[in-house]
BAGU-811173 format. One line per field, with one value per residue (C-alpha): residue in three letters; x, y, z. Coordinates in pm, 1 decimal, m for minus. Layout:
<vodrens>
aa = (Ala	...) $
east = (X	...) $
north = (Y	...) $
up = (Z	...) $
</vodrens>
This chain:
<vodrens>
aa = (Met	Val	Arg	Thr	Ser	Val	Leu	Tyr	Gln	Thr	Pro	Phe	Leu	Ile	Pro	Lys	Glu	Tyr	His	Ala	Lys	Ala	Gln	Glu	Leu	Asn	Phe	Ser	Leu	Lys	Glu	Gln	Glu	Trp	Ile	Ser	Met	Ile	Lys	Lys	Cys	Asn	Asn	Met	Arg	Glu	Leu	Lys	Gln	Val	His	Gly	Gln	Ile	Leu	Lys	Leu	Gly	Phe	Ile	Cys	Ser	Ser	Phe	Cys	Ala	Gly	Asn	Leu	Leu	Ser	Thr	Cys	Ala	Leu	Ser	Glu	Trp	Gly	Ser	Met	Asp	Tyr	Ala	Cys	Leu	Ile	Phe	Asp	Glu	Ile	Asp	Asp	Pro	Gly	Ser	Phe	Glu	Tyr	Asn	Thr	Val	Ile	Arg	Gly	Tyr	Val	Lys	Asp	Met	Asn	Leu	Glu	Glu	Ala	Leu	Leu	Trp	Tyr	Val	His	Met	Ile	Glu	Asp	Glu	Val	Glu	Pro	Asp	Asn	Phe	Ser	Tyr	Pro	Thr	Leu	Leu	Lys	Val	Cys	Ala	Arg	Ile	Arg	Ala	Leu	Lys	Glu	Gly	Lys	Gln	Ile	His	Gly	Gln	Ile	Leu	Lys	Phe	Gly	His	Glu	Asp	Asp	Val	Phe	Val	Gln	Asn	Ser	Leu	Ile	Asn	Met	Tyr	Gly	Lys	Cys	Gly	Gly	Val	Arg	Gln	Ser	Cys	Ile	Val	Phe	Glu	Gln	Met	Asp	Gln	Arg	Thr	Ile	Ala	Ser	Trp	Ser	Ala	Leu	Ile	Ala	Ala	Asn	Ala	Asn	Leu	Gly	Leu	Trp	Ser	Glu	Cys	Leu	Arg	Val	Phe	Ala	Glu	Met	Asn	Ser	Glu	Gly	Cys	Trp	Arg	Ala	Glu	Glu	Ser	Thr	Leu	Val	Ser	Val	Ile	Ser	Ala	Cys	Thr	His	Leu	Asn	Ala	Leu	Asp	Phe	Gly	Lys	Ala	Thr	His	Gly	Tyr	Leu	Leu	Arg	Asn	Met	Thr	Gly	Leu	Asn	Val	Ile	Val	Glu	Thr	Ser	Leu	Ile	Asp	Met	Tyr	Val	Lys	Cys	Gly	Cys	Leu	Glu	Lys	Gly	Leu	Phe	Leu	Phe	Gln	Arg	Met	Ala	Asn	Lys	Asn	Gln	Met	Ser	Tyr	Ser	Ala	Ile	Ile	Ser	Gly	Leu	Ala	Leu	His	Gly	Arg	Gly	Glu	Glu	Ala	Leu	Arg	Ile	Tyr	His	Glu	Met	Leu	Lys	Ala	Arg	Ile	Glu	Pro	Asp	Asp	Val	Val	Tyr	Val	Gly	Val	Leu	Ser	Ala	Cys	Ser	His	Ala	Gly	Leu	Val	Glu	Glu	Gly	Leu	Lys	Cys	Phe	Asp	Arg	Met	Arg	Leu	Glu	His	Arg	Ile	Glu	Pro	Thr	Ile	Gln	His	Tyr	Gly	Cys	Met	Val	Asp	Leu	Leu	Gly	Arg	Thr	Gly	Arg	Leu	Lys	Glu	Ala	Leu	Glu	Leu	Ile	Lys	Gly	Met	Pro	Met	Glu	Pro	Asn	Asp	Val	Leu	Trp	Arg	Ser	Leu	Leu	Ser	Ala	Cys	Arg	Val	His	Gln	Asn	Val	Glu	Leu	Gly	Glu	Val	Ala	Ala	Lys	Asn	Leu	Phe	Met	Leu	Lys	Ser	Arg	Asn	Ala	Ser	Asp	Tyr	Val	Met	Leu	Cys	Asn	Ile	Tyr	Ala	Gln	Ala	Lys	Met	Trp	Glu	Lys	Met	Ser	Ala	Ile	Arg	Thr	Lys	Met	Val	Asn	Glu	Gly	Ile	Ile	Gln	Val	Pro	Gly	Ser	Cys	Leu	Val	Glu	Ala	Asp	Arg	Lys	Leu	Tyr	Lys	Phe	Val	Ser	Gln	Asp	Arg	Ser	His	Thr	Cys	Ser	Asp	Glu	Val	Tyr	Asp	Met	Ile	His	Gln	Met	Glu	Trp	Gln	Leu	Lys	Phe	Glu	Gly	Tyr	Ser	Pro	Asp	Thr	Ser	Leu	Val	Leu	Phe	Asp	Val	Asp	Glu	Glu	Glu	Lys	Arg	Gln	Arg	Leu	Ser	Thr	His	Cys	Gln	Lys	Leu	Ala	Ile	Ala	Phe	Ala	Leu	Ile	Lys	Thr	Ser	Gln	Gly	Ser	Pro	Ile	Arg	Ile	Val	Arg	Asn	Val	Arg	Met	Cys	Ser	Asp	Cys	His	Thr	Tyr	Thr	Lys	Leu	Ile	Ser	Thr	Ile	Tyr	Glu	Arg	Asp	Ile	Val	Val	Arg	Asp	Arg	Asn	Gln	Phe	His	His	Phe	Lys	Asp	Gly	Thr	Cys	Ser	Cys	Lys	Asp	Tyr	Trp) $
east = (m3171.9	m3076.0	m2726.5	m2586.5	m2443.9	m2142.8	m2115.6	m2192.4	m1944.5	m1663.4	m1582.9	m1505.2	m1210.7	m1275.6	m981.8	m1041.3	m976.9	m1258.4	m1497.1	m1398.7	m1471.0	m1808.8	m1895.7	m1784.0	m2031.4	m2292.6	m2369.6	m2547.1	m2382.0	m2636.1	m2645.8	m2475.7	m2185.8	m2142.6	m2140.3	m1869.3	m1669.6	m1711.1	m1563.6	m1265.6	m1160.8	m820.2	m803.1	m1014.5	m931.1	m1083.3	m1383.0	m1456.1	m1437.9	m1689.0	m1905.4	m1911.8	m2036.5	m2299.2	m2430.7	m2433.6	m2625.9	m2871.6	m2785.9	m2732.5	m3108.0	m3069.9	m3020.0	m2836.7	m2583.0	m2547.1	m2502.2	m2215.8	m2054.0	m2086.3	m1949.1	m1651.1	m1563.6	m1615.9	m1468.8	m1173.2	m829.7	m776.8	m1126.1	m1229.9	m1493.9	m1540.2	m1627.8	m1839.3	m2050.7	m2106.2	m2230.5	m2453.5	m2610.9	m2717.4	m2920.4	m3287.0	m3399.3	m3100.0	m3177.0	m2999.6	m2752.3	m2624.5	m2601.5	m2423.8	m2175.8	m2084.4	m2052.3	m1824.1	m1618.4	m1552.9	m1460.6	m1213.9	m1055.7	m1057.3	m1280.5	m1486.4	m1668.3	m1795.6	m1919.7	m2133.3	m2263.9	m2381.9	m2582.2	m2749.1	m2822.0	m2971.1	m3214.7	m3299.5	m3381.5	m3616.6	m3421.8	m3454.9	m3120.4	m3095.1	m2894.7	m2592.8	m2583.8	m2508.8	m2195.0	m2005.2	m2140.0	m2060.7	m1708.8	m1671.4	m1783.1	m1542.4	m1247.8	m1304.6	m1422.9	m1756.8	m1959.8	m2235.5	m2292.2	m2270.0	m2550.4	m2762.2	m2707.8	m2799.6	m3129.8	m3182.7	m3113.2	m3391.6	m3621.4	m3581.6	m3593.2	m3241.6	m3147.0	m3168.1	m2928.7	m2613.9	m2377.8	m2529.5	m2507.8	m2141.5	m2068.1	m2243.0	m2032.7	m1716.7	m1820.0	m1901.9	m1583.4	m1360.5	m1534.8	m1487.3	m1844.3	m1773.2	m2087.6	m2303.5	m2104.8	m2198.0	m2566.0	m2580.3	m2394.8	m2631.0	m2935.1	m2814.7	m3012.7	m2737.5	m2369.4	m2096.6	m1720.2	m1718.7	m1952.9	m1719.1	m1418.3	m1577.1	m1650.1	m1296.6	m1156.5	m1385.2	m1239.6	m884.0	m932.5	m989.0	m717.4	m967.9	m734.1	m891.9	m1226.8	m1065.4	m955.0	m1291.9	m1481.7	m1237.1	m1281.3	m1660.5	m1633.4	m1446.5	m1700.1	m1973.7	m1794.6	m1662.6	m1316.7	m1218.4	m1128.8	m1000.6	m631.0	m707.6	m896.8	m607.4	m372.7	m597.1	m594.1	m214.6	m185.6	m405.6	m174.7	123.1	m25.6	m145.7	173.1	m56.2	206.1	1.0	m294.0	m50.7	99.4	m250.4	m338.7	m18.0	m113.1	m459.7	m294.8	m70.0	m365.3	m604.3	m392.3	m187.4	41.0	78.0	109.0	380.2	147.6	48.6	409.1	527.1	254.1	367.1	730.6	627.5	416.6	691.8	967.5	746.1	630.8	991.0	1045.6	1310.0	1459.6	1119.7	1074.1	1418.7	1341.9	1020.7	1197.9	1475.3	1218.1	1021.6	1025.4	943.2	1055.4	943.5	1011.6	765.6	928.3	1273.3	1134.6	966.5	1276.6	1515.8	1289.8	1257.7	1633.5	1663.7	1408.1	1617.4	1943.3	2099.1	2223.0	2495.7	2245.4	2001.2	2271.0	2361.2	2001.0	1981.4	2279.3	2117.4	1811.7	2025.0	2195.7	1851.0	1779.3	1484.0	1471.3	1450.3	1194.0	1177.0	1022.5	1310.4	1559.6	1383.5	1447.6	1809.6	1891.6	1710.5	1919.5	2239.1	2117.2	2032.2	2368.3	2583.2	2696.1	2759.0	2974.1	2752.7	2447.6	2599.5	2688.0	2334.6	2186.1	2399.9	2323.6	1950.6	1972.1	2232.7	2195.6	1829.7	1707.7	1489.8	1424.8	1476.1	1161.2	1144.1	1152.6	1492.4	1626.5	1489.0	1691.3	2005.4	1960.0	1912.3	2220.5	2443.1	2292.2	2335.8	2708.3	2757.9	2792.5	2537.4	2658.1	2645.6	2292.3	2191.5	2347.1	2161.5	1832.0	1907.6	1999.6	1686.3	1472.1	1159.8	1064.9	1177.8	900.0	880.8	1019.5	1355.7	1394.6	1288.0	1550.7	1817.4	1695.5	1713.7	2071.9	2162.3	2024.3	2236.9	2553.4	2469.5	2491.7	2294.7	2350.5	2222.8	1954.8	1814.4	1819.5	1625.4	1376.5	1323.6	1232.3	1001.7	818.3	790.8	607.6	354.5	463.8	254.2	440.3	531.0	840.9	999.5	978.2	1093.7	1401.8	1496.1	1444.9	1670.4	1943.3	1921.8	1914.7	2228.8	2398.8	2259.9	2085.4	1795.2	1649.0	1612.1	1467.1	1215.1	1117.4	1040.0	834.3	638.7	586.8	440.1	195.8	92.8	28.2	m160.1	85.2	52.7	332.2	211.7	357.7	593.7	416.5	493.8	285.1	406.7	259.4	186.2	m64.0	m170.5	m281.3	m129.9	m62.9	12.7	253.3	332.0	621.1	573.4	262.4	91.5	m249.4	m206.4	m355.0	m13.5	165.9	321.8	473.9	611.6	779.6	922.5	1066.6	1214.3	1399.0	1531.4	1648.2	1828.2	2002.1	2127.2	2232.5	2460.8	2679.0	2707.4	2833.0	2517.8	2480.3	2170.6	2232.7	2059.9	2153.7	1849.2	1607.0	1476.3	1408.2	1632.1	1587.8	1827.8	2008.8	1794.0	1472.4	1635.3	1727.3	1375.2	1224.3	1461.8	1390.0	1018.6	1044.7	769.6	1011.7	1158.3	810.5	711.1	1023.7	959.0	600.3	709.9	971.7	693.3	423.9	611.0	793.3	1166.1	1364.5	1077.1	1136.9	995.2	836.5	775.6	642.2	716.1	537.4	851.9	1224.4	1415.3	1639.4	2004.9	1957.9	1679.2	1901.7	2192.4	1954.0	1787.9	2120.0	2225.4	1886.2	1906.0	2228.0	2124.5	1790.8	1899.1	1613.3	1591.2	1417.9	1278.9	1185.5	1033.5	1048.8	934.1	1242.5	1348.1	1375.4	1625.9	1709.5	1876.3	2058.4	2350.2	2423.0	2434.6	2187.8	2136.2	2176.6	2536.9	2464.4	2398.0	2041.5) $
north = (2842.3	3155.4	3182.5	3465.1	3348.0	3511.8	3252.8	3487.2	3746.0	3512.8	3536.0	3204.6	3230.3	2982.2	2928.0	2991.6	2626.6	2529.1	2771.9	2616.6	2270.4	2382.6	2534.2	2216.4	2021.4	2291.0	2282.8	1954.3	1763.6	1574.1	1591.0	1250.9	1375.0	1679.2	1452.9	1247.9	1565.8	1659.8	1324.2	1374.5	1699.3	1681.1	2019.9	2319.0	2513.1	2240.7	2205.5	2579.3	2570.3	2285.6	2460.0	2774.1	2587.0	2401.4	2737.9	2871.9	2574.5	2559.9	2211.4	2346.0	2320.4	1944.2	1820.6	1512.8	1725.5	1967.7	1678.9	1535.2	1876.3	1920.1	1575.3	1613.2	1951.0	1842.3	1491.4	1514.0	1548.4	1867.6	2004.6	2315.5	2316.1	2692.8	2649.2	2340.4	2549.2	2806.8	2527.4	2398.8	2745.6	2745.0	2425.6	2516.1	2220.8	2035.5	1692.0	1443.5	1352.0	1709.0	1757.1	1420.6	1524.1	1848.9	1669.3	1406.1	1681.1	1849.9	1512.2	1458.6	1795.5	1702.3	2002.4	1783.4	2050.5	2205.9	1863.3	1840.2	2195.1	2101.2	1817.1	2078.3	2287.9	1976.8	1923.7	2296.3	2293.4	2000.5	1765.3	1413.1	1228.6	886.2	576.9	719.4	1026.9	856.1	644.2	960.6	1159.3	880.1	859.5	1230.9	1173.1	879.8	1085.3	1380.3	1157.5	1345.9	1096.9	1346.5	1441.2	1073.3	987.0	1270.4	1137.8	789.3	940.9	1089.5	746.9	598.6	890.9	849.8	468.8	375.3	168.5	m162.5	m59.7	m274.7	5.1	242.8	m23.7	m94.0	279.8	305.0	18.7	189.3	533.7	411.4	204.3	496.5	719.9	470.9	342.4	m26.7	m124.2	64.8	m98.3	m439.4	m340.5	m233.2	m550.8	m778.4	m612.4	m681.1	m933.7	m973.5	m932.7	m880.0	m910.7	m533.0	m573.8	m818.2	m603.8	m292.4	m473.9	m613.8	m265.3	m119.8	m360.1	m299.2	76.7	34.3	m229.0	m509.2	m762.4	m1081.0	m966.0	m904.6	m1266.7	m1391.8	m1197.4	m1311.1	m1675.0	m1631.7	m1468.7	m1772.5	m2010.8	m1822.3	m1897.5	m1543.8	m1644.7	m1349.8	m1097.6	m754.7	m680.3	m402.8	m657.3	m898.6	m619.3	m572.1	m949.5	m963.7	m667.8	m856.7	m1159.5	m929.2	m773.4	m1107.2	m1294.4	m1540.3	m1689.8	m1991.8	m1771.0	m1537.4	m1824.6	m1943.0	m1591.4	m1579.7	m1912.0	m1772.5	m1477.4	m1701.0	m1920.2	m1638.1	m1344.7	m1338.7	m1070.6	m889.6	m513.4	m344.0	m271.8	m638.6	m756.2	m505.1	m618.5	m979.4	m885.4	m695.3	m989.3	m1247.8	m1044.9	m948.5	m1308.2	m1426.0	m1552.8	m1300.8	m1518.9	m1552.7	m1176.4	m1119.6	m1370.9	m1187.6	m850.7	m968.0	m1103.6	m777.8	m631.8	m281.9	m158.1	168.9	365.7	153.9	m172.4	m59.2	73.6	m262.5	m473.1	m230.7	m216.8	m596.6	m645.8	m401.2	m602.7	m917.1	m747.0	m761.6	m405.4	m456.2	m600.2	m318.5	m62.3	m250.1	m235.1	131.5	204.6	2.5	224.3	537.4	390.5	322.4	694.5	628.6	913.7	794.7	961.1	1000.2	651.0	485.7	664.6	541.0	188.1	265.0	420.9	140.2	m114.2	62.8	63.6	m307.8	m401.3	m158.3	31.2	363.5	543.2	431.6	549.6	892.5	925.3	829.3	1078.0	1356.5	1246.2	1254.6	1613.9	1762.7	1576.8	1478.2	1781.7	1573.2	1738.8	1476.6	1377.4	1248.7	892.7	962.0	1105.2	798.8	572.8	777.1	770.2	393.8	360.6	556.3	399.5	39.6	96.9	252.6	612.8	718.0	1074.4	1144.1	1004.7	1236.3	1537.8	1451.4	1444.1	1781.8	1937.3	1830.3	2107.4	1946.7	1826.9	1464.5	1214.0	907.3	679.3	859.7	862.4	495.9	409.0	581.7	407.8	70.3	141.6	240.6	m92.5	m283.7	m86.8	m65.8	313.5	407.5	784.7	835.7	573.5	787.2	1092.6	906.4	765.8	1109.3	1258.7	967.2	1014.4	1390.9	1298.8	1115.0	780.2	495.4	230.6	m46.2	m139.1	198.0	117.8	m239.7	m124.7	115.0	m165.4	m382.6	m117.7	m93.1	m473.1	m516.0	m254.3	m430.0	m107.8	m295.8	m3.3	212.0	m82.9	m140.6	229.4	206.2	m108.3	74.3	370.1	133.9	m9.9	331.9	467.7	157.0	69.9	m297.2	m486.0	m687.5	m1036.6	m1164.5	m1398.2	m1602.5	m1734.4	m2055.5	m2234.2	m2608.0	m2809.4	m2485.6	m2335.7	m2067.9	m2146.8	m1882.5	m1921.6	m1682.0	m1714.1	m1989.4	m2100.8	m2419.7	m2359.9	m2584.4	m2931.6	m3068.7	m2864.7	m3173.7	m3282.2	m2932.7	m2918.7	m3268.6	m3144.8	m2841.0	m3074.4	m3279.8	m2963.1	m2839.7	m3177.5	m3156.3	m2792.2	m2879.5	m3078.4	m2767.5	m2559.8	m2353.6	m2160.0	m1940.8	m1566.1	m1509.1	m1138.6	m1084.0	m1180.1	m857.0	m998.4	m1024.3	m1399.8	m1693.9	m1839.9	m2153.3	m1955.0	m1729.7	m2035.6	m2171.6	m1841.4	m1826.2	m2186.2	m2111.2	m1799.2	m1799.6	m1849.4	m2163.2	m2306.7	m2231.4	m2404.8	m2710.1	m2728.4	m2699.1	m2973.7	m3203.8	m3108.1	m3049.1	m3295.9	m3353.0	m3104.7	m2862.9	m2494.5	m2345.6	m1998.8	m1787.5	m1433.7	m1248.5	m942.9	m804.8	m788.0	m1113.0	m1137.8	m1233.3	m1563.5	m1677.1	m1572.7	m1789.2	m2074.1	m2073.5	m2074.3	m2390.6	m2561.8	m2502.5	m2708.3	m2982.5	m3057.0	m2958.9	m2714.9	m2375.2	m2143.6	m1806.4	m1563.5	m1222.5	m998.9	m638.7	m507.8	m754.9	m1111.4	m1363.1	m1668.0	m1935.0	m2211.7	m2442.1	m2246.4	m1901.2	m1614.7	m1387.5	m1081.6	m1186.5	m1130.5	m761.3	m660.6) $
up = (m1602.2	m1802.1	m1943.7	m2156.9	m2487.2	m2646.5	m2921.7	m3207.2	m3079.1	m3189.0	m3562.0	m3733.3	m3969.3	m4250.3	m4487.8	m4858.8	m4943.3	m4706.4	m4878.4	m5210.2	m5077.3	m4948.0	m5283.3	m5459.7	m5250.8	m5315.9	m4945.5	m5007.7	m4726.2	m4521.5	m4145.5	m4111.1	m4320.2	m4098.2	m3794.1	m3964.3	m4018.4	m3651.0	m3548.1	m3779.7	m3607.7	m3441.7	m3269.2	m3168.9	m3484.3	m3704.8	m3474.8	m3491.2	m3869.8	m3889.2	m3628.6	m3840.0	m4144.7	m3937.0	m3812.4	m4167.1	m4301.5	m4010.1	m3882.4	m3532.0	m3493.6	m3497.3	m3143.9	m3278.4	m3463.8	m3170.7	m2929.7	m3134.3	m3159.5	m2780.7	m2694.4	m2929.2	m2779.8	m2417.6	m2421.1	m2661.7	m2505.5	m2705.2	m2631.3	m2439.5	m2166.7	m2201.0	m2567.9	m2490.6	m2251.4	m2527.3	m2755.6	m2474.7	m2434.6	m2800.9	m2762.8	m2719.7	m2510.5	m2362.9	m2222.5	m2000.1	m2276.8	m2304.6	m1928.1	m1888.1	m2156.9	m1982.3	m1646.3	m1801.8	m1964.0	m1631.2	m1479.0	m1765.2	m1681.6	m1308.1	m1232.0	m1001.7	m802.4	m1127.1	m1236.4	m922.3	m977.2	m1326.0	m1175.6	m953.5	m1267.0	m1426.6	m1137.3	m1123.9	m1497.3	m1429.7	m1654.5	m1517.3	m1481.6	m1643.1	m1554.6	m1739.1	m1514.5	m1184.4	m1244.5	m1340.0	m1044.0	m799.0	m941.6	m860.9	m499.9	m469.1	m592.2	m357.8	m68.3	m62.3	142.2	230.1	m136.2	m233.0	7.8	m134.3	m486.0	m361.0	m246.5	m594.6	m746.0	m535.5	m619.0	m996.9	m984.4	m1099.7	m794.7	m986.4	m1263.8	m1225.8	m1335.5	m1081.5	m809.5	m887.5	m872.6	m534.9	m394.2	m521.3	m390.7	m40.9	m31.1	m130.8	124.2	408.9	417.4	360.7	552.5	300.1	18.4	159.7	187.7	m179.0	m280.9	m86.2	m248.2	m603.0	m805.7	m1062.1	m976.9	m1233.5	m1198.1	m1152.1	m852.7	m678.9	m770.9	m619.7	m292.1	m270.2	m337.3	m67.8	190.8	69.8	103.0	478.8	522.6	587.2	432.0	568.8	433.7	93.0	73.8	198.5	m69.9	m339.3	m235.0	m242.2	m584.5	m716.7	m563.0	m752.0	m1078.1	m1149.1	m1266.1	m1485.0	m1216.4	m1315.8	m1272.8	m1022.5	m811.3	m817.3	m706.8	m399.7	m335.5	m366.6	m125.7	120.4	96.3	157.5	470.7	611.5	520.0	338.6	109.0	m3.3	m101.7	m278.6	m476.8	m572.2	m692.0	m896.5	m1056.0	m1132.1	m1310.3	m1519.2	m1623.2	m1708.6	m1825.8	m2146.4	m2003.0	m1672.8	m1653.2	m1449.2	m1153.9	m1113.5	m1154.7	m894.3	m652.6	m693.1	m627.2	m314.5	m194.8	m237.3	m71.2	225.3	269.6	293.5	m64.5	m169.2	m444.1	m612.9	m594.7	m749.2	m1024.6	m1118.4	m1106.6	m1338.2	m1588.2	m1607.4	m1957.7	m1834.3	m1494.4	m1341.0	m1025.0	m822.9	m936.8	m828.3	m499.8	m421.8	m480.7	m306.8	0.7	m10.7	m18.5	273.0	469.7	413.6	515.4	167.9	150.7	m111.0	m361.4	m286.7	m369.7	m688.9	m810.7	m706.1	m931.5	m1212.6	m1173.1	m1213.1	m1523.4	m1672.1	m1620.9	m1394.5	m1145.1	m781.3	m556.0	m178.6	m137.6	m325.8	m103.2	211.5	80.4	m10.7	327.9	509.2	315.6	420.9	781.0	791.6	637.2	839.0	527.7	701.5	445.7	156.9	348.6	412.2	42.3	m65.0	181.3	32.4	m323.8	m250.9	m124.1	m355.8	m686.2	m692.9	m494.6	m263.6	70.8	345.3	532.0	886.8	741.9	583.0	908.4	1085.3	855.7	918.8	1297.4	1275.5	1052.8	1290.6	1602.7	1487.4	1428.1	1772.4	1654.7	1913.6	1968.9	1593.8	1585.3	1870.3	1697.6	1376.9	1566.8	1727.6	1391.4	1205.1	1048.7	1197.3	1543.8	1603.1	1654.9	1875.2	1600.1	1598.4	1976.3	1989.5	1728.1	1937.4	2254.5	2079.7	1971.5	2327.4	2447.7	2195.8	2282.0	2655.1	2676.6	2989.7	2966.3	2611.4	2665.5	2946.0	2715.4	2446.4	2697.4	2857.7	2519.3	2444.0	2771.9	2702.0	2381.3	2599.5	2457.3	2590.4	2393.2	2638.0	2435.9	2524.3	2895.2	2838.1	2643.5	2921.1	3174.5	2960.7	2965.2	3343.8	3382.5	3172.4	3390.1	3702.3	3804.7	3965.4	4158.7	3849.1	3659.1	3938.1	3928.6	3555.2	3613.6	3883.4	3649.7	3389.2	3641.8	3776.2	3426.7	3317.1	3041.6	2956.9	2785.8	2488.3	2531.3	2267.0	2026.6	1717.1	1430.1	1268.8	967.0	968.8	762.9	586.1	916.9	1138.4	1504.4	1765.0	2058.9	2341.2	2584.2	2844.7	2654.4	2776.4	2621.2	2315.5	2303.0	2207.4	2475.8	2637.2	2305.1	2247.7	2589.1	2540.3	2210.9	2390.1	2627.0	2333.9	2157.8	2469.9	2506.9	2148.8	2196.0	2486.4	2246.6	2026.0	2317.6	2356.1	2681.0	2736.1	2771.2	3106.4	3108.8	2886.2	3165.2	3316.6	3661.5	3964.4	4001.5	4030.5	3728.9	3711.8	3678.6	3420.2	3210.5	3242.5	3124.3	2825.8	2723.3	2677.3	2462.4	2200.2	1908.4	2065.5	2128.5	1767.2	1633.7	1853.4	1728.8	1365.2	1406.2	1530.4	1279.7	952.9	730.5	758.3	546.6	485.1	569.4	889.9	861.6	1170.3	1216.0	1541.4	1678.5	1847.0	1776.3	1819.2	2124.1	2081.2	2268.3	2031.1	1740.1	1857.9	1947.6	1603.2	1417.0	1600.6	1553.7	1175.8	1174.8	1418.2	1249.1	894.4	847.3	680.8	927.8	815.7	1093.1	1035.7	1340.7	1373.9	1191.3	922.1	792.8	923.3	707.3	919.2	734.0	827.9	1144.5	987.4	949.6	649.9	875.4	948.3	1317.4	1252.5	1324.0) $
</vodrens>
């Protein structure tokens, strides 16, 4: 490859004191001493001065000296890639070291396309890449999600015989994982003769990148069984995220214990991941404890705890921490404000929410996104200000999506507003929504208004369009296992025991004055059948099972796939008193902590 050099067109201005120093040494500095001087340079001006003297004394002919000059110029934070390329052009026979240095320099400057082009130059100049070339190149492909180029480089790795190098293999696993090719990551991993912690970490990260959370935990468990106990912090962040998404609290606690035993100190990213895991697995107090103990809090830390408090319906505390964040002079971003507005919505803090929305726009100059408008529609809708919510949707600078109309429809169901509910549903259907819950909510509105014909028409529409309602289901933990229940479920081996327990619970509830809310049953059937359907809701079956299978006094944890109905809410409050159990239920919207006949949501959800 021919390149035109302009190196000697640039005059080097050497200060008089430097000339004096050179004379004092009588130009007798050895090459190693010049290399030492190159490494002591702190800016481009000093580097150019040393370069000038090297040219004058003829040491540029030494590839070792030139290589050090090139690497210092290309890889230092204050270096210049333009000048590094001029140095490269003066080297008579550049090898893989020099090409690798230039490629790494462009990666440092985030000029990733240029880094790949220099690899092409390297092949064109018939310079054979070595095992140090490929980790950097694969990192480039991973960053720009260049799967096609990554596969081509993989072919070059096989061609030049570097496929058994562990650093190259780890980089391949990482590249394929970042580019969505987890299957190829697994193939490379399985072919490795020797696996390092970095190998396991790359595979876990590959699964995390695609949201394969169960696979993350499986690989981590296998890694531990192989005796690789010193996992990287980035790996543990992926494992903690997996626990968060799977609601695997026990595994999360075990991972936290692993961190405490093996790490002398946790960085802010790991601490924030732990906080997020605990609050989203229902252990808000543990999350708050960790947050309060953090030595250094950043924007992400505040965002995690504010969102967590919102999820648990503790809006006042979320606002208090938001104000602490402002006092600490940590600038909130759009993500923080989603948490703040959500907290106001879950706690019914309308005026505070409106003030925060204005402060976000006017003081912090954050342009509201559709997520922020969604929070505001939810805030207004929950408190019955349905017309204001509709006007807000109409006045948005962007087209409303299905989430906003669904939020309004849900509020209309709660406040039994048929007219606006029909408006919200009409707009949802215009967006080609095939979400069964939209149809069910509209049916619920009609059922509460005893408009059976209209409800029947919506049911028929669902059937004709092939829209299938996902049945309500609950996951409950017992004996370190998760058990699933659906409404009217009789598939369990202990089904008879569960239904016997349901009868006992109903007998006890009569003494507490409980009466089932049969208006929630969306079928025109007699009262007895309505009561029977309500009594076998999935949440009630899960509670009955937990009362049988867990020890007296231990908390019951349940995860629902849909929003909790008001009858199950009332039922669970009373059960927490009768059986003296703390019951934590996470539905699609938030957490509910039932204790001594009360709920953390204060009956506002």
